[in-house]
C-alpha positions as a Markdown table, in Angstrom:
| # | Residue | x | y | z |
|---|---|---|---|---|
| 1 | Unk | 0.0 | 0.0 | 0.0 |
| 2 | Unk | 1.3 | 3.4 | -0.9 |
| 3 | Unk | 2.3 | 5.7 | 1.9 |
| 4 | Unk | -0.4 | 8.3 | 2.5 |
| 5 | Unk | -3.2 | 6.6 | 0.5 |
| 6 | Unk | -6.2 | 5.2 | 2.1 |
| 7 | Unk | -8.4 | 3.4 | -0.5 |
| 8 | Unk | -11.0 | 2.1 | 1.8 |
| 9 | Unk | -12.6 | 2.5 | 5.3 |
| 10 | Unk | -10.4 | -0.4 | 6.5 |
| 11 | Unk | -7.4 | 1.8 | 7.2 |
| 12 | Unk | -6.7 | 4.9 | 9.3 |
| 13 | Unk | -4.1 | 7.6 | 8.9 |
| 14 | Unk | -1.2 | 7.6 | 11.4 |
| 15 | Unk | 1.3 | 10.4 | 11.2 |
| 16 | Unk | 1.3 | 10.6 | 7.4 |
| 17 | Unk | 1.5 | 6.8 | 6.9 |
| 18 | Unk | -1.4 | 4.3 | 6.5 |
| 19 | Unk | -1.9 | 1.5 | 8.9 |
| 20 | Unk | -4.5 | -1.3 | 8.6 |
| 21 | Unk | -7.5 | -1.1 | 10.8 |
| 22 | Unk | -9.3 | -4.4 | 11.2 |
| 23 | Unk | -8.3 | -5.6 | 7.8 |
| 24 | Unk | -7.2 | -9.2 | 7.9 |
| 25 | Unk | -5.8 | -9.0 | 4.3 |
| 26 | Unk | -3.6 | -6.1 | 5.1 |
| 27 | Unk | -2.5 | -7.7 | 8.4 |
| 28 | Unk | -1.5 | -10.9 | 6.5 |
| 29 | Unk | 0.5 | -8.9 | 4.0 |
| 30 | Unk | 2.4 | -7.2 | 6.9 |
| 31 | Unk | 3.0 | -10.5 | 8.6 |
| 32 | Unk | 4.5 | -11.9 | 5.4 |
| 33 | Unk | 6.5 | -8.9 | 4.4 |
| 34 | Unk | 7.6 | -7.4 | 7.7 |
| 35 | Unk | 6.9 | -10.1 | 10.3 |
| 36 | Unk | 4.5 | -7.8 | 12.2 |
| 37 | Unk | 2.1 | -9.6 | 14.4 |
| 38 | Unk | -1.3 | -8.0 | 14.8 |
| 39 | Unk | -2.1 | -6.8 | 18.4 |
| 40 | Unk | -4.5 | -9.3 | 20.0 |
| 41 | Unk | -7.3 | -6.7 | 20.4 |
| 42 | Unk | -7.2 | -6.1 | 16.6 |
| 43 | Unk | -7.1 | -9.8 | 15.9 |
| 44 | Unk | -10.0 | -10.4 | 18.2 |
| 45 | Unk | -12.0 | -7.7 | 16.4 |
| 46 | Unk | -11.2 | -9.2 | 13.0 |
| 47 | Unk | -12.6 | -12.5 | 14.3 |
| 48 | Unk | -15.7 | -10.8 | 15.6 |
| 49 | Unk | -16.3 | -9.0 | 12.3 |
| 50 | Unk | -16.5 | -12.3 | 10.4 |
| 51 | Unk | -19.6 | -14.4 | 10.2 |
| 52 | Unk | -18.6 | -17.8 | 11.3 |
| 53 | Unk | -20.3 | -21.1 | 11.8 |
| 54 | Unk | -20.3 | -22.7 | 15.3 |
| 55 | Unk | -17.4 | -25.0 | 14.6 |
| 56 | Unk | -15.2 | -22.3 | 13.0 |
| 57 | Unk | -16.0 | -19.9 | 15.8 |
| 58 | Unk | -15.0 | -22.5 | 18.4 |
| 59 | Unk | -11.8 | -23.4 | 16.6 |
| 60 | Unk | -10.8 | -19.8 | 16.1 |
| 61 | Unk | -11.5 | -19.0 | 19.7 |
| 62 | Unk | -9.2 | -21.8 | 20.8 |
| 63 | Unk | -6.5 | -20.6 | 18.3 |
| 64 | Unk | -6.9 | -17.0 | 19.5 |
| 65 | Unk | -6.4 | -18.1 | 23.1 |
| 66 | Unk | -3.2 | -19.8 | 22.1 |
| 67 | Unk | -2.1 | -16.7 | 20.2 |
| 68 | Unk | -2.9 | -14.5 | 23.2 |
| 69 | Unk | -0.8 | -16.7 | 25.5 |
| 70 | Unk | 2.2 | -16.7 | 23.2 |
| 71 | Unk | 1.9 | -13.0 | 22.4 |
| 72 | Unk | 2.0 | -12.2 | 26.1 |
| 73 | Unk | 5.0 | -14.5 | 26.6 |
| 74 | Unk | 6.9 | -13.0 | 23.7 |
| 75 | Unk | 6.0 | -9.5 | 24.8 |
| 76 | Unk | 7.6 | -10.2 | 28.3 |
| 77 | Unk | 10.6 | -11.8 | 26.6 |
| 78 | Unk | 11.1 | -8.7 | 24.4 |
| 79 | Unk | 10.7 | -6.4 | 27.4 |
| 80 | Unk | 13.4 | -8.3 | 29.3 |
| 81 | Unk | 15.8 | -8.1 | 26.3 |
| 82 | Unk | 15.0 | -4.4 | 25.7 |
| 83 | Unk | 15.4 | -3.5 | 29.3 |
| 84 | Unk | 18.9 | -5.1 | 29.3 |
| 85 | Unk | 19.8 | -3.3 | 26.1 |
| 86 | Unk | 18.6 | 0.0 | 27.4 |
| 87 | Unk | 21.0 | -0.1 | 30.3 |
| 88 | Unk | 24.0 | -0.9 | 28.1 |
| 89 | Unk | 26.3 | 1.3 | 26.2 |
| 90 | Unk | 25.9 | 1.6 | 22.4 |
| 91 | Unk | 28.7 | 1.0 | 20.1 |
| 92 | Unk | 30.1 | 4.0 | 18.3 |
| 93 | Unk | 29.1 | 4.2 | 14.7 |
| 94 | Unk | 31.8 | 3.0 | 12.3 |
| 95 | Unk | 32.3 | 5.3 | 9.3 |
């Protein structure tokens, strides 16, 4: 998607760039291109905005609970790493 364009109501403007807003197709593209995981709240809303049969809804709910657990674990791991890095000294830039 081109920076600054917003072709549908599925996106919102964010400081001059465009970011998906409850658009599973855009989220999938970002995951494939940039390895960005959607925030669990947005993922949940994407699920709720789809019409699902009972079995699909039950399966997706189970998968979402797994996602939520792992997302929280990875968030804590990233926090630990970043806190350690924040207290260290940066290397000087090599020219």
